[in-house]
N, C-alpha and C positions, 0 to 999 in steps of 0.2 A: 859348774856353774852351769845350771840348764838351761842349756841353749833352747832358744823359741822357734818353732817351726810355722813362716805365715803363709799364709796362700796367695801367692802372686796371681791374678790371671793375666792371660796372656793381650799383648799391645793390640790396640784398636787392627781390625783387618788385618793380625798370622789366623794364616788360616791349619791349626794342630793338626786336623782330624780327614785323613788319608782315606779313601777307599784301597782296599788291597786288592784291586780287580782290574781297575784301571788307572789307579795312582792320581784320581781328580782328587783335590784339596779341599775342605770345609770348612770357616769358622766357627759353627755350634756341629754336638755329636746330632743333634736332630737331622740336620740340614743333610748329612753323613747316611744318614739311617733311611729320611726318605727318599734319595739319590739310590741306593741300596735296590729298592725296591724296581730297578731299571734291568737290574742283571737278575737279579731271582722271577721277574718275567711276573710278578705279583699286580696284579692288580685292585688293590681296595677302593677305588672311587669310580663310586658307579653316576649314569644316569636313569633320570627318575622319570627323561619323556623320551629317550629311547635305549636301545639296549650297548651304546658306545660305555667304553669301562678305561679307565686308563691309572697309571703309576703315581701323577703328582695332583693334587688340588691343585693347581694352578692352571693345571692343562685342564681339567674338570671347569672349571671358572671358563675359560677361554673358549671349550666344547658349547658351554647353554648358552653363550650367543649366539650361533648359530640357530636358534631357537629363538631367543629374540629380536634377533635381529639388531641386534644393540653394536653400536659401532662408535664408541666413548674416544675413539687416537682417530685426532682429525689433523691436519694438515698445514701447518698453517700458510703454505706459499701456492697453494690451489685445493680442491675441492676433497680431494681424498679422503675418503676416512676409512677405520678398518676398524677388526675388531681386540687389536692386540695388539701392542707397543712392538714384539720385535715384528711383523710385518708393516707399522710405518718408518719403523727404523730402514728395515729395506727398502720399501719406498722413495724415502728422502732419499737414495741412494742416484734416485734416476734423474734429481735436480743437483746433487753435489756433483755429480758424474764419475763418485768413486767407484771401482769394482777392484774387491778386496780380493774376492775368488780366482782365480786363475788355473789355465790348466796342465797338468805340466807335460804332457804330450802336444802341443801346438799355442798358438800363444790369443786364445779367449780367454777371456776375462768378462766375470758378472760382477749380481751385486745380490748374488746368495750361494749359498754352496748347497741345497734343491737344485736350483738352473747349472750347479755346476755339475753337480753326479746326472742332471738328463743327459749334459753335453756328453759325460765320456763315452755315453753309453754309443754314442757317435761313430768314437775309435772301436772299440769294442767287437758292435756291432750285436750287443744284447740286446734281443728283445723280453724280459720279465714278463710283460702284463701278454695274459691269451685270453682271447674271448671264448666262455662257456656254450658257444652256440655253434662257432664253424672255427676255422682254422687261423684262422686272423689271430696274430700274436703284436706287439709294437713295446717304445721303448719308455710310455708318460701313462701313467693311471687315466688321467683329462682326459687324451686320446682313446683309450679303451671305451671308456665312459661313452665318450661319443658316437662311437663307433659302434656300439652295442642298441644306440637309437636306432639305426638300420633294421633290430630285430622285432625290437619294442613298437616303433611306428613313433614312440613318444617325440615330441616337438615342444619344451620347456622355453623356448626363447620365442613371447608376440611381440608381435609391432602393436601398438595402443592407434595410430592412426587406421589403419586398415583390415585389423588382426589378422595377417598374415602370419604363418606359424613357422619356424625352424628350429632346425637339431642343436647348432653353435650361434654364439653371441655373435663371435665374428660376421657368421651371416646374415642375422639380422642390423650390426651395425652397418653393413653396406644395405642391406635393402632400404632402412633409414634414409640414406642418404637422395634414395629417388622422390621421396617426399619431400624434405627439405633442401634440393640441389644442387647440397656439400657437393663442389670438386675438388678434394684435396691432395690429388695425386698432377702433378703438373708435369709437362715433357720439357725437358729444360736445353731442346734442341727448337723446339715452336715453341707456337702460343697455347698447345694441345692442353685439354686440363680434362678428370676423369672420376669418381668417385673410388675405383677400384686398382688397387694393382696388374694385377694379370690384364686388365685394361689396354692400362698403362705399356703397359711387358707386348701385350700386342702390338701396340699402336710405333713403338721405339721401331719394330721390326719395319717400317716404310721407309725410315732412317739409313739404319743398314742395311736393307735389302737381304738380311736375314729370312731364310725358309725351310726349317727346320723338319717341316714334313714333307716324307718324300712317300708320294704312291709308288706301293709294289709292284705293280699291272704293268704298269707307263712311266713318263720321265716327268711328267707331273708334279710341282713341289710347291707349297704354300706356307704362309705365315701364322694360321692356327688352324687348329685341331676340326671346327666347324665346316671350312671351304673344304678340308682331303676331304670331311663325312659326306657332303655335299657330291665333290667330283669324285666318289666312290661307284656313288648309285650312280655314274653313267657307263660301267663295267657290268655293277650289277643288274643295271633294269627298274633296279628299284623305284618307285616312283609315288610316294605314300605322302601328297598332294595332290585332292582333290577337287575338282571346280562342283562349284551347287547348281552350275548353269547350267553347263554343258558337261561333257564328258574330257574336259582335258585333264591331266594328271602331268604333274611334274614333279624334280629334285628336290626343290625347295620353298619355305614357305615365301621366300622374298619372290619367286619368282612366280610363284602361285596371285599373290597380291597384285601385284605388274598385271597381270594377265587378265585378273581381275577388272581393269579399267573399259577391256574392248567391251565389256558387259554395259557397264557405268557411263561409257560415253566422258567419262574423267581422262581429261590431259592435267595433272599434275606440273610435270614436266616444261616451263617457261624458260626460252631462250633471253636472255638482256640483251639480244645486240636487236633483236627485232620481234614481229608479232606473234614467232611462230612457237605452237603448243606440241605437246606428241605425250602421251600415253605408257612412253620406256625410254631410260636412261641414256639408254646406250642409241637411238634414237635423236637423241639431244645433243648426244657427244659427237654423231656423226654428223647435223647438221651444223653442228661451230664452225664445223672444220672449213663452209662454202666461207663463212666469215673470213676464217682466219689463213684457208688458204692449206692448209698443213694435214699431209697427207702422208700417214704414218707408215702406212703398210705398201711394202714392198714385196717386186717378188726377185728370187733368186735366177731369174733362169734368162731376164731380159731388165730393162731399166726402167717398165712401168711402174707405178706406181699408183695409192688409191685411197679414201678416204673411210675406211670401211673392210674387215676382215671379207663381205661374205661375198665382195667386191670380185677381190684377192681367190679369193677359192673359184668364180667362176672362170676369170682369166684365164688361171692358170690348166683348166681345162683344153686351151688352145694348147700351152704347149706339150701333156700328155695325149693329146686326141681323143680325149673322151668324150663320151653324147648322151648325157646324166637325163635330157627333155629328152621327150618322147610321147608324139601323135598319140592318143587314143581312137582316133578316126583311118590313119594311116602307119604305115611303118618310118615317116619322117622321124628322126633324131638329131639331136643338135647340143652342142655345147651353150649356149646362155638362153636363159628364158626368155628374152626378149623377141626374140629369133622365133621361137615356139606360136607367140604368141602373134609374130606377123605369118605364120604358116597356114595358123587355124584359118586367117579370114581365104582362104584357097577354099578352104572347106562351105563355110558360114558366108563368102561372096562378098566379103568386105568387111562384114558386121565386127566389132570387134565382141 
């Protein structure tokens, strides 16, 4: 009896076709053939808008959306939208908290394999992306793109309120908060809030007392780099800020702003305990001590205390014997400006 040979189709979902390069299996031979292009390096699918080529039709479709701007995949929890389903799956993990990709060197976990690959470079120190215009190298392609804008001057991110342009999207987002007034970073120790993370970090040093910036010439230390730059000018003698009314020059824009009050007559600093007003915040602080009786400046040689650093400096001349105040009409010298004024009246006949 002749046996009949029947063709039995594979069970649904069964993957009989295996890639002999990587072992990946497929249900259909056509899918295997498409997959094999990844190993061969062949890229038969070409974008008609730009020079992009790829090995998969699905990749080309995804790429074309970068030209059309189409974002057909929308998150049903927030307003996020994207051009492909895999990006949406990764995004959804920000809601679910799922982090399926784990580093085998540390406890780091993340939402996608590409983020994990970038993270692993922090352990190896590898910086595969190199600038072709300078010696700069980094671990991320996106970081290299941002860096190259230093050379090209490109600022693709534009504020639609004032027209300011930025090289990074993060910088634009921070800038936009100056218009909206949004202060999304809050101090957990006090009620302070601000629009920038680095500003919050700087603020927190008020509570911790941390002063990470130390002058390499003297013992001065401070909580932010801006203060250190201003301080260093006391050593270099640099005074880049000049008054346009007189010849006054100074080390910081804030000092110049306060100086200009002398010319305008403006007295923006007001005492909340009396009618006193002045043009310098230091003068206001000194004045307020007349109300509180506080004398924070103490002599280390005797029990003398006073309300200002300038008064303490003058007092110390008593101990050092220094006489820095000199009469321009005779050889008289003294250690207090008040004594010099009194002496000068001997030349003027008692007239101040």
